[in-house]
VMD Tcl script that builds the backbone (N, CA, C; Angstrom):
set m [mol new atoms 351]
animate dup $m
set s [atomselect $m all]
$s set {name element resname resid chain x y z} {
  {N N UNK 1 A 87.467 67.475 26.057}
  {CA C UNK 1 A 86.502 67.689 27.110}
  {C C UNK 1 A 85.103 67.714 26.497}
  {N N UNK 2 A 84.174 66.953 27.046}
  {CA C UNK 2 A 82.780 66.978 26.579}
  {C C UNK 2 A 82.144 68.284 27.010}
  {N N UNK 3 A 81.449 68.906 26.082}
  {CA C UNK 3 A 80.823 70.188 26.362}
  {C C UNK 3 A 79.379 70.162 25.886}
  {N N UNK 4 A 78.468 70.682 26.700}
  {CA C UNK 4 A 77.065 70.811 26.350}
  {C C UNK 4 A 76.866 72.235 25.841}
  {N N UNK 5 A 76.570 72.378 24.537}
  {CA C UNK 5 A 76.468 73.701 23.913}
  {C C UNK 5 A 75.001 74.000 23.616}
  {N N UNK 6 A 74.479 75.160 24.076}
  {CA C UNK 6 A 73.096 75.523 23.760}
  {C C UNK 6 A 72.902 75.677 22.258}
  {N N UNK 7 A 71.725 75.279 21.757}
  {CA C UNK 7 A 71.420 75.340 20.332}
  {C C UNK 7 A 69.968 75.741 20.157}
  {N N UNK 8 A 69.713 76.726 19.300}
  {CA C UNK 8 A 68.349 77.129 18.969}
  {C C UNK 8 A 68.073 76.730 17.527}
  {N N UNK 9 A 67.034 75.912 17.338}
  {CA C UNK 9 A 66.633 75.465 16.009}
  {C C UNK 9 A 65.174 75.827 15.820}
  {N N UNK 10 A 64.884 76.637 14.801}
  {CA C UNK 10 A 63.510 77.050 14.501}
  {C C UNK 10 A 62.826 77.645 15.724}
  {N N UNK 11 A 63.575 78.423 16.512}
  {CA C UNK 11 A 63.028 79.078 17.683}
  {C C UNK 11 A 62.936 78.188 18.916}
  {N N UNK 12 A 63.228 76.891 18.766}
  {CA C UNK 12 A 63.179 75.947 19.884}
  {C C UNK 12 A 64.563 75.794 20.494}
  {N N UNK 13 A 64.634 75.860 21.808}
  {CA C UNK 13 A 65.920 75.723 22.493}
  {C C UNK 13 A 66.234 74.244 22.717}
  {N N UNK 14 A 67.475 73.898 22.423}
  {CA C UNK 14 A 67.956 72.536 22.591}
  {C C UNK 14 A 69.428 72.617 22.990}
  {N N UNK 15 A 70.165 71.550 22.784}
  {CA C UNK 15 A 71.598 71.573 23.054}
  {C C UNK 15 A 72.293 70.511 22.211}
  {N N UNK 16 A 73.580 70.684 22.026}
  {CA C UNK 16 A 74.408 69.699 21.338}
  {C C UNK 16 A 75.545 69.337 22.285}
  {N N UNK 17 A 75.789 68.066 22.444}
  {CA C UNK 17 A 76.844 67.616 23.353}
  {C C UNK 17 A 77.989 67.052 22.517}
  {N N UNK 18 A 79.142 67.678 22.632}
  {CA C UNK 18 A 80.299 67.259 21.855}
  {C C UNK 18 A 81.004 66.078 22.512}
  {N N UNK 19 A 81.749 65.315 21.711}
  {CA C UNK 19 A 82.628 64.292 22.281}
  {C C UNK 19 A 83.898 64.970 22.788}
  {N N UNK 20 A 84.478 65.821 21.949}
  {CA C UNK 20 A 85.649 66.612 22.333}
  {C C UNK 20 A 85.441 68.023 21.804}
  {N N UNK 21 A 85.763 69.008 22.615}
  {CA C UNK 21 A 85.604 70.408 22.244}
  {C C UNK 21 A 86.823 71.181 22.744}
  {N N UNK 22 A 87.532 71.820 21.819}
  {CA C UNK 22 A 88.680 72.637 22.197}
  {C C UNK 22 A 88.211 74.083 22.252}
  {N N UNK 23 A 88.342 74.702 23.428}
  {CA C UNK 23 A 87.833 76.049 23.657}
  {C C UNK 23 A 88.997 76.998 23.872}
  {N N UNK 24 A 88.963 78.142 23.169}
  {CA C UNK 24 A 89.969 79.182 23.350}
  {C C UNK 24 A 89.495 80.194 24.376}
  {N N UNK 25 A 90.169 81.322 24.431}
  {CA C UNK 25 A 89.818 82.363 25.396}
  {C C UNK 25 A 88.426 82.933 25.130}
  {N N UNK 26 A 88.077 83.123 23.863}
  {CA C UNK 26 A 86.812 83.777 23.538}
  {C C UNK 26 A 85.881 82.975 22.643}
  {N N UNK 27 A 86.322 81.819 22.150}
  {CA C UNK 27 A 85.452 81.064 21.264}
  {C C UNK 27 A 85.823 79.588 21.227}
  {N N UNK 28 A 84.979 78.834 20.542}
  {CA C UNK 28 A 85.196 77.401 20.386}
  {C C UNK 28 A 86.051 77.208 19.138}
  {N N UNK 29 A 87.134 76.447 19.266}
  {CA C UNK 29 A 88.121 76.336 18.199}
  {C C UNK 29 A 87.998 75.070 17.359}
  {N N UNK 30 A 87.621 73.960 17.962}
  {CA C UNK 30 A 87.605 72.683 17.250}
  {C C UNK 30 A 86.596 71.747 17.902}
  {N N UNK 31 A 85.881 70.992 17.062}
  {CA C UNK 31 A 84.921 69.996 17.540}
  {C C UNK 31 A 85.327 68.629 17.010}
  {N N UNK 32 A 85.140 67.598 17.821}
  {CA C UNK 32 A 85.427 66.226 17.392}
  {C C UNK 32 A 84.229 65.352 17.756}
  {N N UNK 33 A 83.782 64.542 16.788}
  {CA C UNK 33 A 82.641 63.647 17.000}
  {C C UNK 33 A 83.061 62.241 16.592}
  {N N UNK 34 A 82.881 61.284 17.474}
  {CA C UNK 34 A 83.204 59.887 17.193}
  {C C UNK 34 A 81.932 59.162 16.800}
  {N N UNK 35 A 82.002 58.394 15.708}
  {CA C UNK 35 A 80.871 57.563 15.296}
  {C C UNK 35 A 80.853 56.336 16.191}
  {N N UNK 36 A 79.830 56.240 17.017}
  {CA C UNK 36 A 79.749 55.144 17.986}
  {C C UNK 36 A 78.933 53.974 17.455}
  {N N UNK 37 A 78.643 53.997 16.160}
  {CA C UNK 37 A 77.941 52.872 15.548}
  {C C UNK 37 A 76.434 53.008 15.498}
  {N N UNK 38 A 75.834 53.770 16.401}
  {CA C UNK 38 A 74.377 53.877 16.413}
  {C C UNK 38 A 73.881 55.225 15.882}
  {N N UNK 39 A 74.792 56.148 15.599}
  {CA C UNK 39 A 74.421 57.453 15.054}
  {C C UNK 39 A 75.439 57.858 14.007}
  {N N UNK 40 A 74.968 58.537 12.950}
  {CA C UNK 40 A 75.875 59.055 11.937}
  {C C UNK 40 A 76.598 60.269 12.512}
  {N N UNK 41 A 77.907 60.292 12.435}
  {CA C UNK 41 A 78.704 61.325 13.096}
  {C C UNK 41 A 78.625 62.690 12.407}
  {N N UNK 42 A 78.531 62.730 11.081}
  {CA C UNK 42 A 78.575 64.024 10.386}
  {C C UNK 42 A 77.399 64.937 10.718}
  {N N UNK 43 A 76.139 64.481 10.671}
  {CA C UNK 43 A 75.039 65.376 11.061}
  {C C UNK 43 A 75.168 65.870 12.502}
  {N N UNK 44 A 75.661 64.997 13.393}
  {CA C UNK 44 A 75.876 65.403 14.780}
  {C C UNK 44 A 76.917 66.513 14.853}
  {N N UNK 45 A 78.000 66.368 14.089}
  {CA C UNK 45 A 79.057 67.379 14.085}
  {C C UNK 45 A 78.545 68.702 13.514}
  {N N UNK 46 A 77.714 68.643 12.482}
  {CA C UNK 46 A 77.150 69.860 11.887}
  {C C UNK 46 A 76.260 70.575 12.901}
  {N N UNK 47 A 75.472 69.824 13.670}
  {CA C UNK 47 A 74.653 70.430 14.722}
  {C C UNK 47 A 75.537 71.073 15.783}
  {N N UNK 48 A 76.628 70.401 16.151}
  {CA C UNK 48 A 77.549 70.955 17.138}
  {C C UNK 48 A 78.217 72.229 16.615}
  {N N UNK 49 A 78.592 72.236 15.326}
  {CA C UNK 49 A 79.218 73.422 14.741}
  {C C UNK 49 A 78.243 74.590 14.722}
  {N N UNK 50 A 76.982 74.309 14.414}
  {CA C UNK 50 A 75.960 75.354 14.418}
  {C C UNK 50 A 75.773 75.899 15.830}
  {N N UNK 51 A 75.712 75.005 16.813}
  {CA C UNK 51 A 75.577 75.432 18.211}
  {C C UNK 51 A 76.783 76.256 18.648}
  {N N UNK 52 A 77.981 75.827 18.267}
  {CA C UNK 52 A 79.195 76.558 18.633}
  {C C UNK 52 A 79.201 77.947 18.005}
  {N N UNK 53 A 78.771 78.036 16.750}
  {CA C UNK 53 A 78.703 79.330 16.070}
  {C C UNK 53 A 77.726 80.267 16.777}
  {N N UNK 54 A 76.541 79.745 17.122}
  {CA C UNK 54 A 75.551 80.552 17.842}
  {C C UNK 54 A 76.091 80.999 19.192}
  {N N UNK 55 A 76.736 80.085 19.923}
  {CA C UNK 55 A 77.281 80.396 21.235}
  {C C UNK 55 A 78.379 81.451 21.146}
  {N N UNK 56 A 79.261 81.309 20.149}
  {CA C UNK 56 A 80.332 82.294 19.963}
  {C C UNK 56 A 79.752 83.679 19.671}
  {N N UNK 57 A 78.716 83.750 18.832}
  {CA C UNK 57 A 78.105 85.047 18.513}
  {C C UNK 57 A 77.398 85.651 19.723}
  {N N UNK 58 A 76.746 84.811 20.524}
  {CA C UNK 58 A 76.103 85.308 21.741}
  {C C UNK 58 A 77.144 85.879 22.691}
  {N N UNK 59 A 78.242 85.172 22.840}
  {CA C UNK 59 A 79.324 85.654 23.712}
  {C C UNK 59 A 79.903 86.967 23.185}
  {N N UNK 60 A 80.063 87.074 21.874}
  {CA C UNK 60 A 80.607 88.314 21.277}
  {C C UNK 60 A 79.748 89.518 21.654}
  {N N UNK 61 A 78.419 89.362 21.570}
  {CA C UNK 61 A 77.545 90.508 21.818}
  {C C UNK 61 A 77.321 90.764 23.301}
  {N N UNK 62 A 77.050 89.715 24.072}
  {CA C UNK 62 A 76.677 89.898 25.479}
  {C C UNK 62 A 77.859 90.096 26.420}
  {N N UNK 63 A 78.958 89.424 26.163}
  {CA C UNK 63 A 80.095 89.485 27.081}
  {C C UNK 63 A 81.163 90.462 26.595}
  {N N UNK 64 A 81.491 90.374 25.301}
  {CA C UNK 64 A 82.591 91.178 24.771}
  {C C UNK 64 A 82.151 92.519 24.196}
  {N N UNK 65 A 80.829 92.716 24.006}
  {CA C UNK 65 A 80.320 93.968 23.462}
  {C C UNK 65 A 80.689 94.190 22.005}
  {N N UNK 66 A 80.891 93.123 21.254}
  {CA C UNK 66 A 81.254 93.214 19.842}
  {C C UNK 66 A 80.053 92.877 18.975}
  {N N UNK 67 A 80.161 93.193 17.682}
  {CA C UNK 67 A 79.113 92.832 16.734}
  {C C UNK 67 A 79.173 91.340 16.435}
  {N N UNK 68 A 78.043 90.794 15.990}
  {CA C UNK 68 A 78.038 89.394 15.570}
  {C C UNK 68 A 78.832 89.263 14.276}
  {N N UNK 69 A 79.261 88.056 13.990}
  {CA C UNK 69 A 79.949 87.794 12.736}
  {C C UNK 69 A 79.026 87.007 11.823}
  {N N UNK 70 A 79.175 87.196 10.520}
  {CA C UNK 70 A 78.324 86.508 9.550}
  {C C UNK 70 A 78.857 85.134 9.171}
  {N N UNK 71 A 80.150 84.954 9.273}
  {CA C UNK 71 A 80.743 83.687 8.855}
  {C C UNK 71 A 81.942 83.365 9.721}
  {N N UNK 72 A 82.172 82.097 9.889}
  {CA C UNK 72 A 83.333 81.638 10.635}
  {C C UNK 72 A 83.654 80.223 10.178}
  {N N UNK 73 A 84.906 79.946 10.026}
  {CA C UNK 73 A 85.304 78.574 9.746}
  {C C UNK 73 A 85.292 77.842 11.086}
  {N N UNK 74 A 84.456 76.816 11.175}
  {CA C UNK 74 A 84.325 76.048 12.409}
  {C C UNK 74 A 84.827 74.637 12.118}
  {N N UNK 75 A 86.114 74.383 12.313}
  {CA C UNK 75 A 86.653 73.076 11.956}
  {C C UNK 75 A 86.158 71.966 12.880}
  {N N UNK 76 A 85.995 70.802 12.275}
  {CA C UNK 76 A 85.568 69.647 13.040}
  {C C UNK 76 A 86.149 68.372 12.463}
  {N N UNK 77 A 86.182 67.352 13.276}
  {CA C UNK 77 A 86.702 66.051 12.860}
  {C C UNK 77 A 85.701 64.987 13.286}
  {N N UNK 78 A 85.346 64.104 12.352}
  {CA C UNK 78 A 84.578 62.925 12.721}
  {C C UNK 78 A 85.519 61.732 12.683}
  {N N UNK 79 A 85.330 60.816 13.613}
  {CA C UNK 79 A 86.143 59.600 13.659}
  {C C UNK 79 A 85.240 58.394 13.488}
  {N N UNK 80 A 85.489 57.645 12.428}
  {CA C UNK 80 A 84.793 56.379 12.209}
  {C C UNK 80 A 85.867 55.316 12.318}
  {N N UNK 81 A 85.859 54.578 13.404}
  {CA C UNK 81 A 86.971 53.675 13.698}
  {C C UNK 81 A 88.208 54.527 13.940}
  {N N UNK 82 A 89.240 54.291 13.159}
  {CA C UNK 82 A 90.444 55.118 13.282}
  {C C UNK 82 A 90.620 56.029 12.070}
  {N N UNK 83 A 89.578 56.177 11.253}
  {CA C UNK 83 A 89.654 56.985 10.039}
  {C C UNK 83 A 89.015 58.357 10.265}
  {N N UNK 84 A 89.816 59.431 10.252}
  {CA C UNK 84 A 89.250 60.771 10.465}
  {C C UNK 84 A 88.735 61.391 9.168}
  {N N UNK 85 A 87.660 62.151 9.271}
  {CA C UNK 85 A 87.171 63.000 8.191}
  {C C UNK 85 A 87.153 64.414 8.742}
  {N N UNK 86 A 87.719 65.348 8.000}
  {CA C UNK 86 A 87.806 66.730 8.442}
  {C C UNK 86 A 86.693 67.526 7.776}
  {N N UNK 87 A 85.903 68.237 8.565}
  {CA C UNK 87 A 84.801 69.050 8.057}
  {C C UNK 87 A 85.017 70.493 8.457}
  {N N UNK 88 A 84.628 71.398 7.578}
  {CA C UNK 88 A 84.713 72.815 7.890}
  {C C UNK 88 A 83.443 73.508 7.409}
  {N N UNK 89 A 82.387 73.532 8.247}
  {CA C UNK 89 A 81.154 74.203 7.851}
  {C C UNK 89 A 81.347 75.718 7.790}
  {N N UNK 90 A 80.731 76.351 6.807}
  {CA C UNK 90 A 80.785 77.807 6.644}
  {C C UNK 90 A 79.375 78.322 6.402}
  {N N UNK 91 A 79.189 79.620 6.494}
  {CA C UNK 91 A 77.888 80.266 6.258}
  {C C UNK 91 A 76.803 79.733 7.185}
  {N N UNK 92 A 77.089 79.655 8.478}
  {CA C UNK 92 A 76.131 79.073 9.420}
  {C C UNK 92 A 75.155 80.077 10.030}
  {N N UNK 93 A 75.417 81.361 9.896}
  {CA C UNK 93 A 74.613 82.352 10.609}
  {C C UNK 93 A 73.136 82.269 10.233}
  {N N UNK 94 A 72.312 82.142 11.239}
  {CA C UNK 94 A 70.852 82.092 11.116}
  {C C UNK 94 A 70.352 80.938 10.270}
  {N N UNK 95 A 71.200 79.968 9.974}
  {CA C UNK 95 A 70.784 78.845 9.141}
  {C C UNK 95 A 69.607 78.099 9.752}
  {N N UNK 96 A 69.691 77.776 11.020}
  {CA C UNK 96 A 68.628 77.008 11.667}
  {C C UNK 96 A 67.836 77.815 12.682}
  {N N UNK 97 A 68.347 78.987 13.051}
  {CA C UNK 97 A 67.755 79.730 14.160}
  {C C UNK 97 A 66.278 80.048 13.938}
  {N N UNK 98 A 65.926 80.563 12.772}
  {CA C UNK 98 A 64.538 80.971 12.544}
  {C C UNK 98 A 63.757 79.968 11.718}
  {N N UNK 99 A 64.396 78.935 11.225}
  {CA C UNK 99 A 63.685 77.907 10.471}
  {C C UNK 99 A 63.315 78.335 9.078}
  {N N UNK 100 A 63.916 79.393 8.570}
  {CA C UNK 100 A 63.632 79.859 7.217}
  {C C UNK 100 A 64.674 79.301 6.262}
  {N N UNK 101 A 64.299 79.174 4.995}
  {CA C UNK 101 A 65.242 78.715 3.995}
  {C C UNK 101 A 66.324 79.775 3.845}
  {N N UNK 102 A 67.589 79.402 3.956}
  {CA C UNK 102 A 68.666 80.399 3.909}
  {C C UNK 102 A 68.818 81.019 2.536}
  {N N UNK 103 A 69.264 82.282 2.502}
  {CA C UNK 103 A 69.483 82.958 1.225}
  {C C UNK 103 A 70.657 82.344 0.482}
  {N N UNK 104 A 71.608 81.778 1.199}
  {CA C UNK 104 A 72.698 81.046 0.559}
  {C C UNK 104 A 72.892 79.748 1.336}
  {N N UNK 105 A 73.104 78.696 0.597}
  {CA C UNK 105 A 73.253 77.392 1.242}
  {C C UNK 105 A 74.585 77.310 1.972}
  {N N UNK 106 A 74.608 76.611 3.083}
  {CA C UNK 106 A 75.873 76.452 3.801}
  {C C UNK 106 A 76.831 75.596 2.993}
  {N N UNK 107 A 78.091 75.829 3.213}
  {CA C UNK 107 A 79.134 75.086 2.524}
  {C C UNK 107 A 79.826 74.210 3.553}
  {N N UNK 108 A 80.012 72.944 3.228}
  {CA C UNK 108 A 80.724 72.039 4.109}
  {C C UNK 108 A 81.904 71.462 3.343}
  {N N UNK 109 A 83.084 71.963 3.648}
  {CA C UNK 109 A 84.282 71.411 3.040}
  {C C UNK 109 A 84.589 70.107 3.758}
  {N N UNK 110 A 84.862 69.058 3.002}
  {CA C UNK 110 A 85.052 67.732 3.579}
  {C C UNK 110 A 86.317 67.105 3.009}
  {N N UNK 111 A 87.129 66.549 3.872}
  {CA C UNK 111 A 88.370 65.903 3.449}
  {C C UNK 111 A 88.496 64.579 4.191}
  {N N UNK 112 A 88.440 63.486 3.453}
  {CA C UNK 112 A 88.631 62.170 4.042}
  {C C UNK 112 A 90.116 61.861 3.995}
  {N N UNK 113 A 90.690 61.625 5.150}
  {CA C UNK 113 A 92.137 61.371 5.226}
  {C C UNK 113 A 92.456 60.045 4.539}
  {N N UNK 114 A 93.462 60.061 3.650}
  {CA C UNK 114 A 93.838 58.802 2.974}
  {C C UNK 114 A 94.459 57.820 3.966}
  {N N UNK 115 A 94.154 56.563 3.794}
  {CA C UNK 115 A 94.705 55.532 4.664}
  {C C UNK 115 A 95.894 54.868 3.991}
  {N N UNK 116 A 96.932 54.636 4.739}
  {CA C UNK 116 A 98.102 53.941 4.216}
  {C C UNK 116 A 97.768 52.473 4.045}
  {N N UNK 117 A 98.197 51.907 2.955}
  {CA C UNK 117 A 97.915 50.500 2.678}
  {C C UNK 117 A 99.169 49.690 2.805}
}
mol reanalyze $m
mol bondsrecalc $m
mol representation Tube
mol addrep $m
């Protein structure tokens, strides 16, 4: 299901629109971005993961009355043709929200699925 997720970057409000978004009861579970040839899929997926992380934290505080979390594994898949790449961004909290250089750089675990020959 395509989902429009609010995103704040450097204090500016924007949004990220996913190609596919799997949503659980209380948070976003998985993002999928297809490379359509005119845009690089990985930066788009990273923006979507950041937006999903921000949205999940907002929901935790405003709806569920819980504290924010500092880290979350936000799995994602990019599809270039029929070849998937699995990404798992970590350490996303406040990375882009205030536009300041983060105290620790985000980590993006990346796995390119091997193709059968």
